[in-house]
ZANU-83000 format. One record per residue (C-alpha): y negated, z negated, x negated; residue number from 1. Coordinates in Angstrom, 2 decimals. Layout:
N
+---------+---------+---------+-----+
:       y :       z :       x :   i :
+---------+---------+---------+-----+
:       Y :       Z :       X : NUM :
...
+---------+---------+---------+-----+
//
This chain:
64
+---------+---------+---------+-----+
:       y :       z :       x :   i :
+---------+---------+---------+-----+
:   -1.98 :   -0.88 :   19.64 :   1 :
:   -4.11 :   -3.65 :   18.19 :   2 :
:   -3.41 :   -7.30 :   17.50 :   3 :
:   -6.17 :   -9.84 :   17.82 :   4 :
:   -5.68 :  -12.91 :   15.67 :   5 :
:   -7.50 :  -15.83 :   14.12 :   6 :
:   -7.25 :  -16.28 :   10.36 :   7 :
:   -8.22 :  -19.21 :    8.17 :   8 :
:   -9.28 :  -17.51 :    4.95 :   9 :
:  -11.04 :  -19.03 :    1.94 :  10 :
:  -14.70 :  -17.96 :    2.03 :  11 :
:  -14.90 :  -17.40 :   -1.72 :  12 :
:  -11.86 :  -15.13 :   -1.66 :  13 :
:  -13.24 :  -13.03 :    1.20 :  14 :
:  -16.70 :  -12.79 :   -0.36 :  15 :
:  -15.28 :  -11.70 :   -3.71 :  16 :
:  -13.03 :   -9.09 :   -2.10 :  17 :
:  -15.92 :   -7.72 :   -0.03 :  18 :
:  -18.10 :   -7.48 :   -3.13 :  19 :
:  -15.42 :   -5.81 :   -5.25 :  20 :
:  -14.41 :   -3.25 :   -2.63 :  21 :
:  -17.87 :   -2.66 :   -1.11 :  22 :
:  -16.19 :   -2.92 :    2.30 :  23 :
:  -18.66 :   -4.02 :    4.97 :  24 :
:  -16.53 :   -5.96 :    7.47 :  25 :
:  -13.78 :   -8.55 :    7.28 :  26 :
:  -11.67 :   -6.50 :    9.67 :  27 :
:  -11.85 :   -3.44 :    7.42 :  28 :
:  -11.13 :   -5.64 :    4.41 :  29 :
:   -7.95 :   -7.04 :    5.99 :  30 :
:   -6.82 :   -3.54 :    7.02 :  31 :
:   -7.46 :   -2.31 :    3.47 :  32 :
:   -5.49 :   -5.21 :    2.02 :  33 :
:   -2.55 :   -4.69 :    4.37 :  34 :
:   -2.45 :   -0.94 :    3.66 :  35 :
:   -2.44 :   -1.66 :   -0.08 :  36 :
:    0.35 :   -4.22 :    0.22 :  37 :
:    2.46 :   -1.73 :    2.19 :  38 :
:    1.76 :    1.08 :   -0.29 :  39 :
:    2.60 :   -1.14 :   -3.28 :  40 :
:    5.88 :   -2.27 :   -1.75 :  41 :
:    6.88 :    1.32 :   -0.96 :  42 :
:    6.16 :    2.29 :   -4.57 :  43 :
:    8.26 :   -0.63 :   -5.81 :  44 :
:   11.07 :    0.59 :   -3.55 :  45 :
:   10.82 :    4.09 :   -5.00 :  46 :
:   10.77 :    2.81 :   -8.58 :  47 :
:   14.18 :    1.24 :   -7.98 :  48 :
:   15.59 :    4.79 :   -7.68 :  49 :
:   14.21 :    5.85 :  -11.09 :  50 :
:   17.03 :    7.37 :  -13.11 :  51 :
:   19.50 :    7.16 :  -10.22 :  52 :
:   18.71 :   10.47 :   -8.51 :  53 :
:   18.91 :   13.84 :  -10.20 :  54 :
:   15.84 :   15.78 :   -9.10 :  55 :
:   16.38 :   18.75 :  -11.38 :  56 :
:   17.10 :   21.84 :   -9.31 :  57 :
:   18.90 :   24.92 :  -10.54 :  58 :
:   17.54 :   27.71 :   -8.34 :  59 :
:   20.24 :   30.16 :   -9.39 :  60 :
:   22.98 :   27.76 :   -8.31 :  61 :
:   21.26 :   27.01 :   -4.99 :  62 :
:   20.95 :   30.73 :   -4.11 :  63 :
:   24.73 :   31.27 :   -4.17 :  64 :
+---------+---------+---------+-----+
//
């Protein structure tokens, strides 16, 4: 499913982002930005679990 929308974006911001990423279209740039926001937020969510979950496995114990 796709969503068509109109955005009012600062030209300088879009031009700089296009130049830095070498992305050719504004649509691809927005998709890239959204994917990166989602990925960053998921990582932040995972970091919150750091030190709270024991990931060490004892294979000998799990075989019994």
